[in-house]
Residue frames as qw, qx, qy, qz and C-alpha x, y, z in Angstrom:
[[0.534, 0.734, -0.261, -0.328, -6.23, -2.35, 18.03],
 [0.962, 0.160, 0.039, 0.218, -4.20, -4.80, 15.99],
 [0.309, -0.824, 0.367, 0.301, -0.44, -4.34, 16.50],
 [0.054, 0.482, -0.774, -0.407, 0.85, -6.91, 14.02],
 [0.897, 0.214, 0.187, -0.338, -0.29, -9.70, 11.75],
 [0.158, -0.466, 0.827, 0.273, 1.76, -12.70, 10.66],
 [0.868, 0.306, -0.020, -0.390, 0.79, -14.97, 7.76],
 [0.297, -0.433, 0.837, 0.152, 2.40, -18.39, 7.31],
 [0.201, 0.044, 0.925, 0.319, 1.88, -20.51, 4.18],
 [0.362, 0.657, 0.543, -0.377, -1.16, -18.49, 3.10],
 [0.576, 0.801, 0.156, -0.036, -1.39, -17.96, -0.67],
 [0.609, 0.658, -0.232, 0.377, 1.78, -16.11, -1.79],
 [0.261, -0.792, 0.397, -0.384, 2.95, -15.60, 1.80],
 [0.714, 0.107, -0.649, 0.240, 5.54, -18.11, 2.94],
 [0.493, -0.562, -0.477, 0.462, 6.00, -16.06, 6.11],
 [0.159, 0.537, 0.115, 0.821, 5.15, -12.38, 6.30],
 [0.337, -0.594, -0.548, 0.484, 4.80, -10.12, 9.33],
 [0.114, 0.619, 0.223, 0.745, 3.30, -6.64, 9.08],
 [0.203, -0.289, -0.514, 0.782, 3.35, -4.05, 11.87],
 [0.042, -0.682, -0.596, -0.422, -0.10, -2.50, 11.87],
 [0.186, -0.145, -0.325, 0.916, -0.42, 1.09, 13.08],
 [0.286, 0.534, 0.418, -0.677, -3.16, 3.70, 13.10],
 [0.621, 0.677, -0.078, -0.387, -2.81, 4.12, 9.34],
 [0.580, -0.261, 0.712, 0.295, -1.30, 1.14, 7.49],
 [0.554, 0.666, -0.179, -0.467, -0.68, 1.34, 3.75],
 [0.721, -0.063, 0.651, 0.229, -0.03, -1.69, 1.55],
 [0.478, 0.767, -0.170, -0.393, 1.38, -0.99, -1.88],
 [0.393, -0.346, 0.787, 0.327, 3.35, -2.73, -4.62],
 [0.264, 0.181, -0.690, -0.649, 2.82, -4.35, -8.05],
 [0.807, -0.039, -0.081, -0.584, -0.20, -6.44, -8.90],
 [0.941, 0.031, -0.318, -0.112, -0.32, -10.03, -7.68],
 [0.411, 0.436, -0.635, 0.487, 2.27, -9.81, -4.91],
 [0.467, -0.267, -0.783, 0.313, 0.09, -10.52, -1.86],
 [0.096, -0.161, 0.234, -0.954, -1.44, -7.21, -0.76],
 [0.656, -0.223, -0.244, -0.678, -5.00, -8.47, -1.06],
 [0.720, -0.104, -0.680, 0.090, -4.07, -11.73, 0.69],
 [0.206, 0.070, -0.561, 0.799, -3.11, -9.75, 3.78],
 [0.432, -0.086, 0.098, -0.892, -6.59, -8.23, 3.86],
 [0.730, -0.065, -0.539, -0.416, -8.28, -11.53, 3.01],
 [0.460, -0.006, -0.802, 0.382, -6.81, -13.23, 6.07],
 [0.111, 0.049, 0.480, -0.869, -8.62, -10.74, 8.32],
 [0.590, 0.037, -0.194, -0.783, -11.86, -11.08, 6.37],
 [0.654, -0.015, -0.744, -0.136, -11.79, -14.88, 6.63],
 [0.247, -0.063, -0.753, 0.607, -11.32, -14.67, 10.39],
 [0.300, 0.074, 0.252, -0.917, -14.21, -12.22, 10.74],
 [0.659, 0.028, -0.366, -0.657, -16.70, -14.10, 8.57],
 [0.591, -0.048, -0.801, 0.080, -15.94, -17.36, 10.40],
 [0.082, -0.021, -0.623, 0.777, -16.24, -15.67, 13.79],
 [0.450, 0.057, 0.100, -0.885, -19.74, -14.43, 12.96],
 [0.762, -0.011, -0.520, -0.385, -20.77, -17.99, 12.17],
 [0.662, -0.567, 0.370, -0.321, -19.55, -18.96, 15.67],
 [0.989, 0.130, -0.023, 0.070, -17.04, -21.43, 14.23],
 [0.313, 0.807, -0.432, 0.252, -13.67, -19.78, 14.73],
 [0.522, -0.558, 0.599, -0.239, -12.96, -22.10, 17.64],
 [0.802, -0.011, 0.597, 0.004, -12.90, -25.08, 15.25],
 [0.659, 0.381, 0.491, 0.424, -12.57, -24.11, 11.56],
 [0.018, -0.513, 0.155, 0.844, -11.87, -21.31, 9.09],
 [0.603, 0.602, 0.521, -0.056, -14.44, -20.90, 6.33],
 [0.404, -0.159, 0.428, 0.792, -12.83, -19.94, 3.03],
 [0.035, -0.363, -0.556, -0.747, -16.05, -18.68, 1.46],
 [0.129, -0.594, -0.664, 0.435, -18.66, -16.33, 2.86],
 [0.143, 0.917, 0.369, -0.043, -20.28, -12.91, 2.77],
 [0.196, -0.879, 0.216, 0.377, -17.01, -11.00, 3.02],
 [0.177, 0.652, -0.651, -0.346, -14.76, -13.03, 0.74],
 [0.966, 0.127, 0.176, -0.142, -14.53, -16.23, -1.28],
 [0.207, -0.646, 0.687, 0.260, -11.17, -17.96, -1.65],
 [0.696, 0.282, -0.569, -0.334, -12.32, -21.31, -3.04],
 [0.946, -0.232, -0.228, 0.003, -10.81, -24.47, -1.59],
 [0.679, -0.647, 0.202, 0.282, -7.76, -25.24, 0.56],
 [0.729, 0.147, 0.330, 0.581, -5.58, -25.57, -2.55],
 [0.232, 0.802, 0.216, 0.507, -6.46, -21.98, -3.48],
 [0.394, -0.904, 0.047, -0.163, -5.47, -20.74, -0.01],
 [0.849, -0.411, 0.184, 0.276, -2.24, -22.69, 0.41],
 [0.050, 0.848, -0.452, -0.273, 1.25, -21.45, -0.37],
 [0.959, 0.242, 0.084, 0.118, 3.12, -23.51, -2.93],
 [0.510, -0.611, 0.368, 0.481, 6.92, -23.69, -2.87],
 [0.304, 0.695, -0.432, -0.488, 9.03, -23.04, -5.95],
 [0.007, 0.242, -0.953, -0.180, 9.39, -26.80, -6.29],
 [0.553, -0.171, -0.552, -0.601, 5.62, -27.32, -6.38],
 [0.330, -0.150, -0.855, 0.370, 5.40, -28.52, -2.79],
 [0.431, -0.639, -0.276, -0.574, 2.12, -27.86, -0.96],
 [0.028, 0.305, -0.689, 0.657, 2.59, -27.13, 2.73],
 [0.385, -0.336, -0.859, -0.025, 0.43, -28.95, 5.27],
 [0.273, -0.634, -0.537, 0.485, -0.39, -26.05, 7.62],
 [0.120, 0.652, 0.178, 0.727, -1.63, -22.45, 7.38],
 [0.440, -0.494, -0.514, 0.546, -1.23, -20.07, 10.32],
 [0.011, 0.782, 0.135, 0.609, -2.45, -16.57, 11.22],
 [0.535, -0.353, -0.476, 0.602, -1.05, -14.70, 14.20],
 [0.043, -0.818, -0.190, -0.541, -2.48, -11.43, 15.54],
 [0.444, -0.174, -0.476, 0.739, -0.76, -9.36, 18.20],
 [0.171, -0.723, -0.289, -0.603, -2.85, -6.78, 20.01],
 [0.578, -0.796, -0.130, -0.121, -3.29, -4.93, 23.28],
 [0.331, -0.816, 0.473, -0.025, -0.33, -5.30, 25.66],
 [0.170, 0.500, -0.830, -0.178, 1.64, -7.63, 23.38],
 [0.680, 0.049, 0.657, -0.322, -1.09, -10.26, 23.69],
 [0.219, 0.345, -0.741, -0.532, -0.96, -12.77, 20.83],
 [0.795, 0.177, 0.462, -0.351, -3.57, -15.07, 19.34],
 [0.144, 0.423, -0.748, -0.491, -2.57, -17.58, 16.72],
 [0.849, 0.219, 0.264, -0.401, -4.68, -19.91, 14.65],
 [0.091, -0.398, 0.856, 0.317, -2.98, -23.00, 13.17],
 [0.789, 0.293, 0.130, -0.524, -5.00, -24.78, 10.50],
 [0.611, -0.066, 0.756, 0.225, -4.65, -28.21, 8.90],
 [0.418, 0.621, -0.236, -0.619, -4.28, -27.71, 5.14],
 [0.113, -0.217, 0.937, 0.249, -3.99, -31.36, 4.14],
 [0.410, 0.486, 0.755, -0.157, -7.31, -31.50, 2.26],
 [0.081, 0.128, 0.441, 0.885, -9.14, -29.83, -0.58],
 [0.062, -0.680, -0.712, 0.164, -12.25, -28.77, 1.32],
 [0.097, 0.721, 0.187, 0.660, -13.71, -25.26, 1.33],
 [0.488, -0.829, 0.095, -0.254, -12.72, -24.85, 4.99],
 [0.419, 0.457, -0.676, 0.399, -9.63, -25.32, 7.15],
 [0.766, -0.495, -0.409, -0.008, -9.69, -27.37, 10.34],
 [0.169, -0.841, 0.358, -0.368, -8.28, -25.64, 13.43],
 [0.744, 0.136, -0.603, 0.252, -5.42, -27.64, 14.95],
 [0.317, 0.115, -0.575, 0.746, -4.49, -25.68, 18.09],
 [0.427, -0.640, -0.446, -0.457, -7.94, -25.50, 19.72],
 [0.689, -0.542, -0.401, 0.266, -6.64, -25.98, 23.26],
 [0.510, -0.157, -0.098, 0.840, -4.18, -23.09, 23.07],
 [0.069, 0.628, 0.389, 0.671, -6.72, -20.49, 22.01],
 [0.139, -0.242, -0.435, 0.856, -7.03, -17.33, 24.08],
 [0.122, 0.686, 0.714, 0.072, -10.59, -15.97, 24.07],
 [0.141, -0.681, -0.160, 0.701, -9.61, -12.30, 24.36],
 [0.225, 0.016, 0.556, 0.800, -9.49, -11.87, 20.58],
 [0.025, 0.679, 0.711, 0.181, -13.24, -11.20, 20.66],
 [0.197, -0.776, -0.213, 0.560, -12.37, -7.73, 22.00],
 [0.318, -0.148, 0.450, 0.822, -10.83, -6.76, 18.66],
 [0.402, 0.493, 0.043, -0.770, -12.78, -4.36, 16.44],
 [0.213, 0.233, -0.824, -0.471, -12.28, -6.98, 13.71],
 [0.203, -0.253, -0.945, -0.027, -14.94, -9.05, 15.46],
 [0.046, 0.524, 0.562, -0.638, -17.34, -6.27, 16.43],
 [0.358, 0.786, 0.501, 0.053, -19.79, -3.91, 14.73],
 [0.031, -0.930, 0.147, 0.335, -17.26, -1.03, 14.73],
 [0.478, -0.226, 0.684, 0.502, -15.67, -2.52, 11.61],
 [0.610, 0.687, 0.111, -0.379, -16.04, -1.65, 7.94],
 [0.536, -0.135, 0.651, 0.520, -14.59, -3.31, 4.85],
 [0.467, 0.759, 0.050, -0.451, -14.81, -1.36, 1.58],
 [0.749, 0.022, 0.548, 0.371, -13.69, -3.37, -1.42],
 [0.135, -0.284, 0.458, 0.831, -12.49, -2.27, -4.85],
 [0.061, -0.303, -0.807, -0.503, -15.86, -3.39, -6.27],
 [0.031, 0.419, 0.601, -0.680, -18.01, -0.96, -4.34],
 [0.086, -0.402, -0.540, -0.735, -21.27, 0.55, -5.50],
 [0.079, -0.306, -0.633, 0.707, -23.53, 2.80, -3.46],
 [0.267, -0.111, -0.298, -0.910, -26.45, 3.89, -5.61],
 [0.741, -0.253, -0.174, -0.598, -29.58, 1.73, -5.28],
 [0.105, 0.263, -0.902, 0.326, -29.58, -0.70, -2.38],
 [0.595, -0.374, -0.655, -0.276, -31.90, -3.31, -0.97],
 [0.483, -0.661, 0.217, -0.532, -33.24, -2.91, 2.55],
 [0.688, 0.013, -0.675, 0.266, -31.38, -4.94, 5.17],
 [0.428, -0.789, -0.049, -0.438, -32.91, -3.75, 8.44],
 [0.855, -0.498, -0.020, 0.143, -31.03, -6.01, 10.87],
 [0.769, 0.102, 0.032, 0.630, -27.60, -5.51, 9.28],
 [0.176, 0.616, 0.038, 0.767, -28.00, -1.74, 9.13],
 [0.457, -0.728, -0.036, -0.509, -29.90, -0.97, 12.33],
 [0.855, -0.514, 0.058, -0.026, -28.48, -3.62, 14.66],
 [0.865, -0.069, 0.133, 0.478, -25.07, -4.49, 13.20],
 [0.029, -0.916, 0.077, 0.393, -24.43, -0.93, 11.92],
 [0.569, -0.117, 0.602, 0.548, -22.87, -2.14, 8.68],
 [0.346, 0.650, -0.122, -0.665, -22.79, -0.36, 5.31],
 [0.399, 0.376, -0.741, -0.389, -21.98, -3.50, 3.30],
 [0.872, -0.083, 0.318, -0.364, -23.82, -6.80, 3.10],
 [0.940, 0.257, 0.189, 0.119, -21.97, -8.49, 0.25],
 [0.795, 0.186, 0.094, 0.569, -18.17, -8.52, -0.29],
 [0.372, -0.485, -0.075, 0.788, -17.57, -4.99, 1.00],
 [0.301, 0.450, 0.539, 0.645, -19.46, -3.36, -1.85],
 [0.033, 0.142, 0.216, -0.966, -21.02, -0.58, 0.23],
 [0.190, -0.304, -0.754, -0.551, -24.37, -1.90, -0.93],
 [0.318, -0.683, -0.649, 0.102, -26.23, -0.69, 2.18],
 [0.297, -0.055, -0.134, 0.944, -24.90, 2.88, 2.26],
 [0.243, -0.362, -0.324, -0.839, -28.16, 4.45, 1.07],
 [0.649, -0.528, -0.524, -0.162, -30.16, 2.55, 3.70],
 [0.616, -0.294, -0.393, 0.616, -27.56, 3.32, 6.40],
 [0.175, 0.064, -0.022, 0.982, -27.41, 7.03, 5.61],
 [0.388, -0.462, -0.424, -0.676, -31.20, 7.27, 5.42],
 [0.693, -0.527, -0.491, 0.000, -31.58, 5.64, 8.85],
 [0.652, -0.444, -0.237, 0.567, -28.61, 7.12, 10.74],
 [0.387, 0.505, 0.151, 0.757, -28.12, 10.40, 8.84],
 [0.228, -0.690, 0.001, -0.686, -29.98, 12.51, 11.43],
 [0.826, -0.533, -0.146, -0.111, -29.26, 10.27, 14.44],
 [0.846, -0.155, -0.067, 0.506, -25.47, 9.80, 14.56],
 [0.043, -0.986, 0.142, 0.074, -23.23, 12.69, 15.60],
 [0.766, 0.452, -0.264, 0.374, -19.76, 12.62, 14.06],
 [0.677, -0.502, -0.190, 0.504, -16.95, 12.81, 16.62],
 [0.033, -0.949, -0.033, 0.312, -15.62, 16.33, 17.00],
 [0.388, -0.528, 0.531, 0.537, -12.18, 15.67, 15.49],
 [0.369, 0.166, 0.777, 0.483, -13.77, 14.53, 12.22],
 [0.246, 0.807, 0.481, -0.240, -16.29, 17.32, 11.79],
 [0.492, 0.450, 0.288, 0.687, -15.79, 19.45, 8.72],
 [0.237, -0.309, -0.261, 0.884, -15.01, 23.08, 9.67],
 [0.166, -0.031, -0.314, -0.934, -17.49, 24.45, 7.12],
 [0.444, -0.395, -0.727, -0.343, -20.48, 22.47, 8.42],
 [0.308, -0.467, 0.273, -0.782, -22.66, 23.88, 11.20],
 [0.855, -0.243, 0.069, -0.453, -24.28, 20.57, 12.12],
 [0.251, -0.515, 0.817, -0.060, -22.60, 17.53, 13.69],
 [0.825, 0.126, 0.459, -0.304, -24.97, 14.92, 12.25],
 [0.624, -0.106, 0.680, 0.371, -23.76, 12.26, 9.85],
 [0.534, 0.650, 0.499, 0.210, -25.69, 13.31, 6.73],
 [0.099, 0.994, -0.024, -0.042, -24.56, 16.94, 6.90],
 [0.421, -0.688, 0.525, 0.272, -20.98, 15.92, 7.59],
 [0.676, 0.139, 0.647, 0.323, -20.94, 13.43, 4.72],
 [0.422, 0.834, 0.315, 0.165, -22.21, 16.13, 2.35],
 [0.131, -0.959, 0.211, 0.132, -19.62, 18.62, 3.65],
 [0.524, -0.475, 0.628, 0.324, -16.69, 16.23, 3.21],
 [0.628, 0.344, 0.623, 0.315, -17.83, 14.93, -0.18],
 [0.262, 0.949, 0.173, 0.032, -18.35, 18.53, -1.28],
 [0.259, -0.857, 0.390, 0.215, -14.81, 19.39, -0.15],
 [0.573, -0.271, 0.709, 0.309, -13.23, 16.32, -1.73],
 [0.489, 0.352, 0.718, 0.348, -15.19, 16.10, -5.00],
 [0.114, 0.497, 0.416, 0.753, -17.25, 19.17, -5.88],
 [0.005, -0.075, -0.422, 0.904, -18.27, 22.26, -3.93],
 [0.492, 0.046, 0.027, -0.869, -21.94, 22.79, -3.08],
 [0.487, 0.002, -0.829, -0.274, -22.71, 19.08, -3.15],
 [0.567, -0.237, 0.448, -0.649, -25.53, 17.64, -1.06],
 [0.197, 0.065, -0.972, -0.107, -25.89, 13.88, -0.59],
 [0.608, -0.079, 0.120, -0.781, -29.56, 12.87, -0.47],
 [0.021, -0.008, 1.000, -0.018, -30.52, 9.35, 0.68],
 [0.579, -0.001, -0.108, -0.808, -34.04, 8.39, -0.38],
 [0.434, 0.060, 0.874, -0.212, -36.39, 5.57, 0.50],
 [0.286, 0.117, -0.613, -0.727, -37.78, 4.40, -2.84],
 [0.755, -0.249, -0.419, -0.439, -39.93, 1.61, -1.39],
 [0.769, -0.556, 0.230, -0.218, -40.05, -0.66, 1.64],
 [0.935, -0.073, 0.241, 0.250, -37.39, -2.81, -0.03],
 [0.652, 0.429, 0.153, 0.605, -35.29, -0.19, -1.82],
 [0.264, -0.851, -0.044, 0.452, -33.15, 2.85, -0.98],
 [0.634, 0.601, 0.171, 0.455, -31.33, 5.20, -3.29],
 [0.407, -0.542, -0.005, 0.735, -28.62, 7.88, -3.22],
 [0.406, 0.782, 0.316, 0.351, -29.12, 11.07, -5.18],
 [0.499, -0.224, -0.057, 0.835, -27.01, 14.22, -5.40],
 [0.117, 0.933, 0.337, 0.049, -28.00, 17.86, -5.38],
 [0.544, 0.110, -0.001, 0.832, -25.66, 20.69, -6.44],
 [0.127, -0.871, -0.362, 0.306, -26.29, 23.98, -4.68],
 [0.464, 0.338, 0.200, 0.794, -25.37, 26.86, -6.98],
 [0.198, -0.650, -0.416, 0.605, -25.52, 30.12, -5.00],
 [0.130, -0.278, 0.256, 0.917, -24.84, 32.48, -7.92],
 [0.342, -0.068, -0.525, -0.776, -28.03, 31.61, -9.80],
 [0.591, 0.004, 0.502, -0.632, -31.57, 30.67, -8.89],
 [0.427, 0.135, -0.801, -0.398, -32.41, 27.16, -10.06],
 [0.839, -0.270, -0.032, -0.471, -35.11, 24.73, -9.10],
 [0.437, -0.483, 0.750, -0.116, -33.74, 22.01, -6.86],
 [0.865, 0.303, -0.290, -0.276, -32.96, 18.88, -8.85],
 [0.624, -0.484, 0.613, -0.023, -31.51, 15.69, -7.48],
 [0.557, 0.531, -0.575, -0.278, -29.33, 13.67, -9.83],
 [0.987, -0.143, 0.029, -0.063, -28.97, 9.90, -9.74],
 [0.604, -0.578, 0.450, 0.313, -25.54, 8.39, -9.07],
 [0.714, 0.221, 0.519, 0.414, -25.11, 7.25, -12.69],
 [0.347, 0.829, 0.271, 0.344, -25.45, 10.84, -13.90],
 [0.228, -0.962, 0.146, -0.034, -22.83, 12.51, -11.70],
 [0.387, 0.659, -0.622, 0.173, -19.68, 10.47, -12.33],
 [0.840, -0.134, -0.518, 0.086, -18.29, 7.37, -10.66],
 [0.330, 0.328, -0.515, 0.719, -16.07, 9.30, -8.25],
 [0.426, -0.393, 0.207, -0.788, -18.98, 10.41, -6.06],
 [0.905, -0.208, -0.108, -0.356, -20.46, 6.96, -5.59],
 [0.810, 0.179, -0.471, 0.301, -17.06, 5.26, -5.20],
 [0.237, 0.338, -0.502, 0.760, -15.93, 7.58, -2.43],
 [0.544, -0.489, -0.054, -0.680, -19.26, 7.70, -0.57],
 [0.890, -0.321, -0.323, -0.019, -18.87, 4.37, 1.33],
 [0.619, 0.138, -0.375, 0.677, -15.38, 5.46, 2.43],
 [0.064, -0.418, 0.168, -0.890, -16.60, 8.79, 3.79],
 [0.717, -0.446, -0.165, -0.509, -19.61, 7.24, 5.54],
 [0.873, -0.148, -0.409, 0.222, -17.46, 4.50, 7.11],
 [0.440, 0.204, -0.358, 0.798, -14.97, 7.02, 8.47],
 [0.198, -0.393, 0.102, -0.892, -17.49, 9.56, 9.76],
 [0.777, -0.397, -0.221, -0.436, -19.69, 6.98, 11.47],
 [0.799, -0.018, -0.500, 0.333, -16.71, 5.43, 13.28],
 [0.438, -0.871, 0.132, -0.181, -15.40, 6.17, 16.74],
 [0.037, 0.682, -0.716, 0.146, -11.95, 5.64, 18.30],
 [0.520, -0.211, 0.808, -0.180, -11.14, 1.93, 18.39],
 [0.808, 0.457, 0.220, -0.299, -12.89, 1.12, 15.12],
 [0.455, -0.264, 0.692, 0.494, -11.19, -0.73, 12.25],
 [0.611, 0.684, 0.089, -0.387, -11.68, 0.19, 8.58],
 [0.555, -0.152, 0.660, 0.483, -10.18, -1.72, 5.64],
 [0.466, 0.765, 0.069, -0.438, -10.22, 0.03, 2.24],
 [0.676, 0.073, 0.548, 0.487, -9.13, -1.29, -1.14],
 [0.352, 0.304, 0.423, 0.778, -8.06, 1.26, -3.76],
 [0.029, -0.722, -0.443, 0.530, -9.45, 4.44, -2.15],
 [0.077, -0.452, 0.310, 0.833, -8.14, 6.33, -5.19],
 [0.314, 0.310, 0.830, 0.342, -10.53, 4.63, -7.66],
 [0.165, 0.716, 0.556, 0.388, -12.18, 7.09, -10.08],
 [0.274, -0.886, -0.192, 0.321, -10.80, 10.12, -8.24],
 [0.404, 0.836, -0.120, 0.351, -8.92, 13.14, -9.58],
 [0.626, 0.139, -0.460, 0.614, -5.46, 13.63, -7.96],
 [0.121, -0.415, 0.250, -0.866, -6.71, 16.69, -6.05],
 [0.770, -0.365, -0.118, -0.510, -9.60, 14.64, -4.65],
 [0.863, -0.037, -0.447, 0.235, -7.20, 11.87, -3.65],
 [0.331, 0.300, -0.418, 0.791, -5.11, 14.40, -1.75],
 [0.425, -0.396, 0.142, -0.801, -8.17, 15.70, 0.11],
 [0.891, -0.232, -0.297, -0.253, -9.28, 12.15, 0.91],
 [0.707, 0.088, -0.513, 0.478, -5.90, 11.34, 2.43],
 [0.057, -0.407, 0.329, -0.850, -6.42, 14.35, 4.69],
 [0.738, -0.334, -0.001, -0.586, -9.62, 12.80, 6.07],
 [0.913, -0.014, -0.400, 0.077, -7.98, 9.36, 6.36],
 [0.470, 0.294, -0.488, 0.674, -5.06, 10.88, 8.26],
 [0.312, -0.413, 0.263, -0.814, -7.23, 12.87, 10.65],
 [0.866, -0.244, -0.161, -0.405, -9.35, 9.78, 11.35],
 [0.840, 0.057, -0.459, 0.284, -6.35, 7.57, 12.09],
 [0.240, 0.330, -0.449, 0.795, -4.90, 10.22, 14.39],
 [0.527, -0.369, 0.116, -0.757, -8.27, 10.33, 16.17],
 [0.432, -0.261, 0.798, -0.329, -7.92, 6.66, 17.09],
 [0.865, 0.332, 0.174, -0.333, -9.60, 4.89, 14.16],
 [0.476, -0.360, 0.715, 0.364, -7.40, 2.13, 12.77],
 [0.669, 0.643, 0.002, -0.374, -7.33, 2.16, 8.96],
 [0.570, -0.209, 0.687, 0.399, -5.71, -0.33, 6.57],
 [0.514, 0.720, -0.059, -0.462, -5.40, 0.71, 2.92],
 [0.686, 0.040, 0.576, 0.442, -4.38, -1.17, -0.20],
 [0.290, 0.870, 0.036, -0.397, -3.35, 1.23, -2.96],
 [0.744, 0.236, 0.342, 0.522, -1.65, 1.52, -6.34],
 [0.196, 0.909, 0.194, 0.313, -1.54, 5.31, -6.27],
 [0.534, 0.080, -0.250, 0.804, 1.48, 7.52, -5.64],
 [0.183, -0.566, -0.088, -0.799, -1.04, 10.32, -4.95],
 [0.760, -0.570, -0.265, -0.165, -2.24, 8.40, -1.88],
 [0.789, -0.169, -0.226, 0.547, 1.34, 7.92, -0.67],
 [0.310, 0.309, -0.043, 0.898, 2.32, 11.54, -1.30],
 [0.390, -0.646, -0.222, -0.617, -0.89, 12.78, 0.29],
 [0.803, -0.529, -0.261, 0.085, -0.15, 10.87, 3.48],
 [0.660, -0.004, -0.143, 0.737, 3.44, 12.15, 3.53],
 [0.009, 0.526, 0.082, 0.847, 2.11, 15.70, 3.24],
 [0.618, -0.649, -0.241, -0.372, -0.18, 15.02, 6.21],
 [0.806, -0.331, -0.254, 0.419, 2.75, 13.82, 8.34],
 [0.402, 0.213, -0.055, 0.889, 4.55, 17.07, 7.57],
 [0.285, -0.616, -0.202, -0.706, 1.45, 19.09, 8.46],
 [0.762, -0.555, -0.332, 0.023, 1.27, 17.26, 11.78],
 [0.666, -0.158, -0.165, 0.710, 4.83, 18.42, 12.51],
 [0.199, 0.339, 0.119, 0.912, 4.36, 21.97, 11.22],
 [0.404, -0.528, -0.181, -0.725, 1.07, 22.55, 13.04],
 [0.117, -0.331, 0.735, -0.581, 1.98, 20.83, 16.31],
 [0.019, 0.152, 0.982, -0.111, -0.50, 17.99, 15.90],
 [0.401, 0.316, 0.265, -0.818, -3.55, 20.16, 15.24],
 [0.810, 0.428, -0.002, -0.401, -4.15, 18.37, 11.94],
 [0.490, 0.549, -0.671, -0.084, -2.56, 15.63, 9.85],
 [0.964, -0.230, -0.115, -0.068, -1.10, 12.41, 11.23],
 [0.422, -0.735, 0.527, 0.064, 1.95, 11.57, 13.30],
 [0.568, 0.511, -0.619, -0.180, 4.50, 9.68, 11.16],
 [0.072, -0.272, 0.911, -0.300, 4.98, 7.31, 14.09],
 [0.590, 0.218, 0.575, -0.524, 1.31, 6.38, 13.64],
 [0.715, 0.566, -0.152, -0.382, 1.81, 5.40, 9.98],
 [0.551, -0.296, 0.731, 0.273, 3.28, 2.25, 8.47],
 [0.636, 0.612, -0.210, -0.421, 3.84, 1.89, 4.72],
 [0.664, -0.218, 0.696, 0.164, 4.77, -1.48, 3.25],
 [0.478, 0.553, -0.477, -0.488, 6.01, -2.16, -0.27],
 [0.842, -0.025, 0.529, -0.101, 5.13, -5.72, -1.27],
 [0.387, 0.601, -0.592, -0.373, 7.06, -7.58, -3.93],
 [0.985, 0.012, 0.078, -0.156, 7.77, -11.14, -4.99],
 [0.368, -0.547, 0.714, 0.235, 10.89, -13.25, -4.71],
 [0.711, 0.463, -0.282, -0.449, 10.98, -14.52, -8.28],
 [0.297, 0.401, -0.866, 0.021, 13.40, -17.37, -7.51],
 [0.050, -0.064, -0.940, 0.332, 11.42, -18.92, -4.67],
 [0.289, -0.414, -0.601, -0.619, 7.99, -17.46, -5.51],
 [0.368, -0.613, -0.636, 0.290, 6.92, -15.89, -2.23],
 [0.035, -0.931, -0.190, -0.309, 5.87, -12.44, -1.07],
 [0.539, -0.059, -0.310, 0.781, 8.47, -10.08, 0.33],
 [0.150, -0.916, -0.341, -0.149, 7.65, -6.92, 2.28],
 [0.480, 0.139, -0.207, 0.841, 9.69, -3.80, 2.96],
 [0.209, -0.837, -0.437, 0.255, 8.60, -1.25, 5.56],
 [0.374, 0.615, 0.093, 0.688, 9.17, 2.29, 4.30],
 [0.424, -0.463, -0.395, 0.671, 10.57, 4.65, 6.92],
 [0.100, 0.877, 0.277, 0.379, 9.05, 8.14, 6.97],
 [0.522, -0.080, -0.271, 0.805, 11.56, 10.73, 8.10],
 [0.064, -0.625, -0.319, 0.709, 11.02, 14.27, 9.38],
 [0.193, 0.479, -0.239, -0.822, 9.26, 16.59, 6.96],
 [0.810, 0.371, 0.283, -0.355, 7.43, 13.70, 5.30],
 [0.355, 0.672, -0.597, -0.255, 10.54, 12.61, 3.45],
 [0.971, -0.050, 0.235, -0.014, 11.49, 9.10, 2.39],
 [0.024, 0.784, -0.580, -0.220, 15.19, 8.40, 1.82],
 [0.243, -0.240, 0.933, 0.113, 15.37, 4.61, 1.64],
 [0.725, 0.337, 0.034, -0.600, 13.14, 3.71, -1.28],
 [0.636, -0.054, 0.750, 0.173, 13.10, 0.13, -2.58],
 [0.003, -0.143, 0.656, 0.741, 13.24, -0.35, -6.33],
 [0.169, -0.377, -0.800, -0.435, 9.80, 0.04, -7.91],
 [0.151, -0.582, -0.615, 0.509, 8.39, 2.17, -5.10],
 [0.222, 0.894, 0.354, -0.162, 6.34, 4.65, -7.17],
 [0.331, -0.551, 0.365, 0.673, 9.27, 5.58, -9.39],
 [0.553, 0.450, 0.624, 0.319, 7.51, 5.28, -12.76],
 [0.174, 0.970, 0.156, -0.067, 7.11, 9.06, -13.16],
 [0.285, -0.780, 0.444, 0.336, 10.86, 9.56, -12.71],
 [0.579, -0.034, 0.727, 0.368, 11.53, 6.73, -15.18],
 [0.451, 0.710, 0.514, 0.168, 9.21, 8.24, -17.76],
 [0.007, 0.981, -0.050, -0.186, 10.71, 11.72, -17.32],
 [0.442, -0.530, 0.588, 0.421, 14.21, 10.34, -17.90],
 [0.545, 0.285, 0.705, 0.354, 13.01, 8.75, -21.14],
 [0.273, 0.894, 0.354, 0.040, 11.34, 11.99, -22.26],
 [0.138, -0.938, 0.221, 0.231, 14.40, 14.08, -21.48]]
């Protein structure tokens, strides 16, 4: 797993180091560098899969598009463009890989400078393997085109920009083949297979009695439909399309599938898991995220929701109260509040310490305090 990531002169980051744990949460106002942290990992991965990470870094690809070097480079408060961009990943037993790139151009790629110092062990990271999933804020999981190689061989649920655009195909193919690891199986489901577990968790998080139905529409098209099982009345079975059941179901589906199909050692990156979800559903989703991270799946989240933060804090308290049976160990969680130094125009990051009982005592200004501010105004 990744232990830390350092960004130097990348976008708003003059120099930022983040300690990455089992569950890492990035929060803060808009436009302060949270997405840039995620983008650095995506750029490394998409370049690696083009077999070019030993010489360049592609700024545009299937996972993300930055633009040109000028778009990727940090600019000082005096308008100075730096000449180098660096990424440093620490993993395993304090082993470190760093990539130093020449940024003195306006190409759509960066030239690797420190080729001779490269350690090849970074290929062991989940970031560069099939046990990786990126789920962006722009996800959609209803109708999807068939991508046999990417689904069957690479075991991916997204083809383009983390949209979850292959979820229907993935669930149709693997739904009855993949067994969910025991720690992630829903207690109300009798069967360990992926499709049943996805339905059980989505039913628990969104709406009871829900059944997720992947369908093959044609040789080139797959679809997700939803069936609601109502036990109190007899109704003919009817499957509803994603557009007729609310955005929450389709937005959360790629997240649930990514988690339940993963095994210990996997890496999942999720942007805005709270999108289109009711606060109760967000709380239930954080339960699944917490259990997965405690089971050995590394998860990185970008969020703007205090419900996500509070849900995770509740799960750390449950871990203490129930002796680790459920929830997540607070030592396995890192929460970072990102902000911006307005004088020198660079990203700042504050790690939030979680104390016993899921409490936070040292809160930086602006750390999900809008409700308290509004209540003071109302009172």
